[in-house]
C-alpha positions as CSV (number, residue, x, y, z in Angstrom):
1,M,-18.3,-15.7,2.7
2,P,-20.8,-18.5,1.9
3,D,-22.0,-19.2,-1.4
4,H,-25.9,-19.1,-1.8
5,S,-25.6,-19.2,-5.7
6,T,-28.1,-21.1,-7.9
7,T,-27.6,-22.6,-11.4
8,S,-29.0,-20.0,-13.8
9,D,-30.5,-20.7,-17.4
10,P,-28.2,-19.4,-20.0
11,T,-31.2,-19.0,-22.1
12,A,-33.0,-16.7,-19.7
13,A,-33.9,-13.2,-20.8
14,P,-31.6,-10.4,-19.2
15,A,-32.9,-9.3,-15.8
16,A,-34.9,-6.1,-15.8
17,A,-33.0,-3.1,-14.4
18,A,-34.7,-1.6,-11.3
19,N,-34.6,1.9,-12.9
20,P,-32.8,2.1,-16.3
21,T,-33.2,5.9,-16.4
22,Q,-31.2,6.7,-13.0
23,R,-27.8,8.3,-13.7
24,A,-25.2,7.3,-11.1
25,T,-24.4,10.5,-8.9
26,K,-22.1,8.7,-6.2
27,A,-18.5,7.3,-7.0
28,V,-16.4,5.0,-4.7
29,I,-12.6,5.1,-4.7
30,P,-11.0,1.9,-3.1
31,A,-7.9,3.2,-1.6
32,A,-7.2,0.7,1.4
33,G,-4.1,-1.1,-0.4
34,L,-0.6,-1.5,1.4
35,A,1.1,-0.1,-2.0
36,T,3.8,-2.5,-1.2
37,R,5.6,-1.7,-4.8
38,F,6.2,1.8,-3.5
39,L,7.9,0.9,-0.3
40,P,9.4,2.4,1.9
41,A,7.9,5.6,0.6
42,S,4.3,4.4,1.0
43,K,5.0,3.4,4.7
44,A,3.8,6.7,6.2
45,V,2.5,8.5,3.2
46,P,-0.4,6.9,1.2
47,K,0.6,6.1,-2.4
48,E,-2.9,8.1,-3.4
49,L,-1.2,11.2,-2.0
50,F,2.1,10.8,-4.0
51,P,2.4,14.0,-6.3
52,V,1.7,13.8,-9.9
53,V,3.7,17.1,-10.8
54,D,1.9,19.3,-8.1
55,K,-1.3,17.3,-7.3
56,P,-1.8,14.0,-5.6
57,A,-2.9,11.3,-7.7
58,L,-6.0,11.0,-5.7
59,Q,-7.1,14.5,-6.4
60,Y,-6.9,13.8,-10.1
61,I,-9.5,10.9,-9.5
62,V,-11.9,13.1,-7.6
63,E,-11.6,16.0,-10.3
64,E,-12.3,13.6,-13.0
65,A,-15.6,12.3,-10.9
66,A,-16.6,15.8,-10.3
67,A,-16.4,16.8,-14.0
68,A,-18.6,13.8,-14.8
69,G,-21.2,15.4,-12.6
70,I,-20.6,13.2,-9.6
71,G,-21.1,15.3,-6.4
72,D,-20.5,12.6,-3.7
73,V,-17.5,10.5,-3.4
74,L,-16.7,7.8,-0.9
75,L,-13.2,6.9,-0.1
76,I,-12.6,3.3,1.1
77,T,-9.4,3.7,3.4
78,G,-7.3,1.5,5.5
79,R,-5.1,1.6,8.5
80,G,-2.7,4.8,8.4
81,K,-4.4,6.5,5.6
82,S,-6.8,9.1,7.2
83,S,-4.3,11.8,5.6
84,M,-6.3,11.1,2.2
85,V,-9.4,12.6,3.9
86,D,-7.5,15.6,5.5
87,H,-6.2,16.7,2.0
88,F,-9.8,17.4,1.1
89,D,-10.3,19.4,4.4
90,R,-9.9,23.1,4.6
91,R,-6.7,24.6,6.1
92,L,-7.8,28.0,7.3
93,D,-4.2,29.0,8.6
94,L,-2.7,28.2,5.3
95,E,-5.4,30.0,3.5
96,A,-5.3,33.0,5.7
97,A,-1.4,33.1,5.2
98,L,-1.6,32.8,1.4
99,E,-4.5,35.6,1.5
100,A,-2.4,37.9,3.6
101,K,0.5,37.4,0.9
102,G,-2.0,38.3,-1.9
103,D,-1.2,34.7,-3.4
104,T,-4.4,34.1,-4.9
105,E,-3.4,31.5,-7.4
106,R,-2.0,29.1,-4.8
107,L,-5.0,30.1,-2.4
108,E,-7.3,28.8,-5.1
109,A,-5.4,25.7,-5.6
110,V,-5.3,24.9,-1.7
111,R,-9.1,25.6,-1.7
112,R,-10.0,23.6,-4.7
113,P,-10.1,20.0,-3.2
114,G,-12.6,20.8,-0.6
115,E,-15.0,22.3,-3.3
116,L,-14.8,19.1,-5.6
117,A,-17.5,17.0,-4.1
118,A,-19.0,16.0,-0.7
119,L,-16.3,13.6,0.5
120,H,-16.9,10.7,2.7
121,S,-14.7,7.7,4.1
122,S,-15.4,4.2,5.1
123,R,-12.5,1.9,6.7
124,Q,-12.0,-1.3,5.2
125,P,-10.7,-3.4,8.3
126,E,-8.5,-5.8,6.2
127,P,-7.4,-6.0,2.6
128,L,-9.6,-8.8,1.3
129,G,-9.7,-7.9,-2.2
130,L,-11.4,-5.2,-4.6
131,G,-14.8,-6.9,-4.4
132,H,-14.6,-6.7,-0.6
133,A,-13.6,-3.0,-0.7
134,V,-16.5,-2.2,-3.0
135,S,-18.9,-4.0,-0.4
136,C,-17.8,-1.3,2.2
137,A,-19.7,1.1,0.4
138,E,-23.1,-0.5,0.5
139,D,-24.5,1.3,3.3
140,H,-23.6,4.7,1.8
141,V,-24.6,3.9,-1.8
142,G,-27.9,2.4,-1.2
143,A,-30.1,1.2,-4.1
144,A,-28.7,3.3,-6.7
145,P,-26.0,2.8,-9.4
146,F,-22.7,4.0,-8.7
147,A,-19.2,4.4,-10.2
148,V,-16.0,2.8,-9.0
149,L,-12.5,4.6,-10.0
150,L,-9.5,2.9,-9.2
151,G,-6.6,5.3,-8.1
152,D,-3.8,3.5,-10.2
153,D,-5.5,4.7,-13.6
154,L,-5.2,8.4,-14.3
155,I,-7.5,9.5,-17.4
156,D,-6.3,12.6,-19.0
157,E,-8.9,15.4,-18.6
158,R,-8.8,16.0,-22.3
159,D,-10.1,12.6,-23.0
160,P,-13.1,12.1,-20.7
161,L,-14.4,8.6,-20.5
162,L,-16.6,8.5,-17.3
163,P,-19.5,10.6,-18.8
164,T,-20.0,8.0,-21.6
165,M,-20.0,5.2,-19.2
166,L,-22.6,7.0,-16.8
167,D,-24.7,7.6,-19.6
168,L,-24.5,4.0,-21.0
169,Q,-25.3,2.6,-17.7
170,A,-28.4,4.7,-17.1
171,R,-29.7,3.5,-20.5
172,T,-28.9,-0.3,-19.9
173,G,-29.1,-0.5,-16.1
174,G,-26.3,-3.1,-16.2
175,V,-22.6,-3.2,-15.6
176,V,-20.4,-0.9,-17.7
177,L,-16.7,-1.4,-18.0
178,A,-13.7,0.5,-19.4
179,L,-11.8,-1.5,-21.9
180,L,-8.2,-0.6,-23.2
181,E,-6.6,-2.4,-26.2
182,V,-3.2,-3.7,-25.4
183,P,-0.6,-5.7,-27.3
184,W,-1.4,-9.4,-27.4
185,S,2.0,-10.1,-25.5
186,E,0.6,-8.3,-22.4
187,V,-2.7,-9.8,-22.2
188,H,-1.6,-12.3,-19.4
189,K,-1.0,-9.5,-17.0
190,Y,-4.7,-8.4,-16.9
191,G,-8.3,-9.3,-16.8
192,V,-9.5,-9.6,-20.2
193,A,-13.1,-9.4,-21.8
194,S,-14.7,-11.4,-24.4
195,V,-16.9,-9.3,-26.5
196,Q,-19.3,-9.1,-29.3
197,P,-20.8,-6.1,-31.3
198,A,-23.3,-4.1,-29.5
199,D,-26.5,-2.2,-30.5
200,E,-25.8,0.7,-28.0
201,N,-24.6,4.1,-29.1
202,V,-23.8,7.0,-26.9
203,D,-22.0,9.9,-28.4
204,G,-20.2,7.8,-31.1
205,A,-18.2,5.9,-28.5
206,E,-16.9,2.4,-29.4
207,I,-19.4,0.2,-27.3
208,V,-19.2,-3.5,-27.1
209,Q,-21.4,-6.4,-25.4
210,V,-19.2,-8.1,-22.9
211,T,-19.9,-11.9,-23.0
212,G,-17.3,-13.2,-20.4
213,L,-14.4,-12.0,-18.3
214,V,-11.2,-13.9,-17.8
215,E,-8.4,-13.2,-15.2
216,K,-4.8,-13.1,-16.5
217,P,-5.1,-15.7,-19.4
218,A,-2.2,-17.1,-21.3
219,R,-1.9,-15.5,-24.8
220,A,-3.1,-18.6,-26.6
221,D,-6.3,-18.4,-24.3
222,A,-7.2,-14.8,-24.3
223,P,-10.5,-14.2,-25.9
224,S,-9.3,-10.6,-27.1
225,N,-6.7,-8.1,-26.2
226,L,-9.2,-5.7,-24.5
227,I,-8.4,-5.5,-20.9
228,L,-10.1,-4.0,-18.0
229,V,-8.9,-0.7,-16.6
230,G,-10.0,0.9,-13.4
231,R,-13.4,2.4,-14.2
232,Y,-16.7,0.7,-13.6
233,V,-20.2,1.7,-13.3
234,L,-22.3,-0.8,-11.5
235,P,-25.9,-1.5,-10.2
236,A,-26.5,-1.9,-6.7
237,S,-27.3,-5.6,-7.3
238,I,-23.5,-6.1,-7.2
239,F,-23.6,-6.1,-3.5
240,D,-25.7,-9.1,-3.3
241,A,-23.4,-10.8,-5.8
242,I,-20.3,-9.9,-3.8
243,R,-22.0,-11.7,-0.7
244,R,-22.5,-14.7,-3.0
245,T,-18.9,-14.8,-4.1
246,E,-16.4,-17.2,-2.8
247,P,-12.9,-15.9,-1.7
248,D,-10.1,-17.0,-4.1
249,K,-7.2,-18.9,-3.4
250,R,-5.4,-15.9,-1.6
251,G,-8.6,-15.3,0.5
252,E,-9.7,-12.1,-1.5
253,I,-13.0,-11.6,-3.0
254,Q,-12.7,-10.4,-6.3
255,L,-15.0,-7.8,-7.9
256,T,-14.5,-9.6,-11.4
257,D,-15.9,-12.8,-10.1
258,A,-19.1,-10.9,-8.7
259,M,-19.4,-9.2,-12.2
260,V,-19.3,-12.6,-13.8
261,R,-22.0,-13.8,-11.5
262,L,-24.1,-11.0,-12.5
263,L,-23.5,-11.6,-16.2
264,N,-24.3,-15.2,-15.9
265,E,-27.6,-14.5,-14.2
266,G,-28.5,-12.1,-17.2
267,T,-27.4,-8.7,-16.1
268,P,-26.2,-6.9,-19.2
269,V,-22.5,-6.0,-19.4
270,H,-21.1,-3.4,-21.8
271,G,-17.6,-2.3,-22.5
272,V,-16.4,1.2,-23.6
273,V,-13.3,0.9,-25.7
274,F,-11.1,3.8,-24.5
275,R,-8.7,5.3,-27.3
276,G,-7.6,8.3,-25.3
277,R,-4.8,9.1,-22.8
278,R,-4.4,6.8,-19.7
279,Y,-1.7,6.9,-17.3
280,D,-0.7,3.8,-15.1
281,T,0.5,5.0,-11.8
282,G,0.4,1.4,-10.0
283,D,4.2,1.0,-10.1
284,P,7.3,3.2,-9.8
285,A,8.0,3.2,-13.5
286,G,4.6,3.9,-14.5
287,Y,4.3,6.7,-11.9
288,L,7.5,8.3,-13.2
289,K,6.2,7.9,-16.7
290,A,2.8,9.7,-15.7
291,V,4.7,12.6,-14.0
292,V,6.9,13.1,-17.3
293,Q,3.9,12.9,-19.6
294,L,1.7,15.3,-17.5
295,A,4.6,17.7,-16.9
296,T,5.4,18.2,-20.4
297,A,1.8,18.7,-21.4
298,R,1.6,21.7,-19.1
299,D,1.4,25.1,-20.4
300,D,3.2,26.8,-17.3
301,I,6.2,24.4,-16.9
302,G,6.0,22.1,-20.0
303,P,8.2,24.3,-22.5
304,G,11.1,24.6,-20.0
305,F,10.7,21.1,-18.8
306,R,10.6,19.6,-22.4
307,E,13.8,21.5,-23.2
308,W,15.8,20.3,-20.4
309,L,14.4,16.7,-21.1
310,A,15.6,17.1,-24.7
311,R,19.0,17.9,-23.5
312,Y,19.2,15.3,-20.9
313,V,18.3,12.6,-23.4
314,A,20.7,14.2,-26.1
315,D,23.5,14.0,-23.3
316,G,23.0,10.4,-22.9
317,F,21.0,10.8,-19.4
318,T,24.1,12.5,-18.0
319,E,23.2,15.8,-16.1
320,Q,25.7,18.5,-17.3
321,P,27.0,21.0,-14.8
322,P,25.7,24.6,-15.1
323,T,27.9,27.0,-16.9
324,N,28.3,30.8,-16.9
325,G,26.7,30.8,-13.5
326,Q,23.4,29.4,-14.7
């Protein structure tokens, strides 16, 4: 991708937002990755459809968007991932069977995915980085701001984050990031934000002004211990910034690089520091932790599962044979 950038004046005033009162109503979920850390399970089944208790991870993400008032969701898919779209389609035969049995609870659960939002899809022809995946949404998004939700991060519905981010972006017209405080020993694994206090206030949330972004710095070079997690609300100007962003040494176009370009050109960038419950399903260990944490929190299966889990830990992680026919 050619670079048409020009040197910007660091003292220039921030660029004016095209429509700072417009709240994003569309979300983009990049889901075209190969999920190599989950092979061989992810060879035929998209990682986004792996069940987290009894719902696929992707459904949690779409539910989060819908709960924040977003009624239009675009999935960026790849080869062999059409089943993600199928999950949100109606299954009239299954619905009829459940209705005939009088199983209204499961009938409602089966219908719910198709009622969450208007779902669309766009194919990313090859995995060329997150920035490239987001660029595939340009025709669908148009000139309006939009949210980007990454499927590896599940945000607990009891700790909503996205509404604050949407309100903040509507107020500033710029880029809004979700930030998470981690131990300093872990900053080398993530994109890290340099920040300063911000004047903005939305519902008492902890908001900072972002002055720079550094990808996977050494601990000694990290400007803070606030890392980027997979929620962004972006202005439509991000698409032009992506076009002007060079691929990295792996040939991928990174969204972080495009956001830094906007920042350097005067677009305001803010972060919302998230203090709630977040589950990282990006690798097998994190995925299993998410399943256990969400299962123990359930009202229906949680009590029995917690009881079994406590016994399992007390027995040294050795499953004991049933007694008395149980």
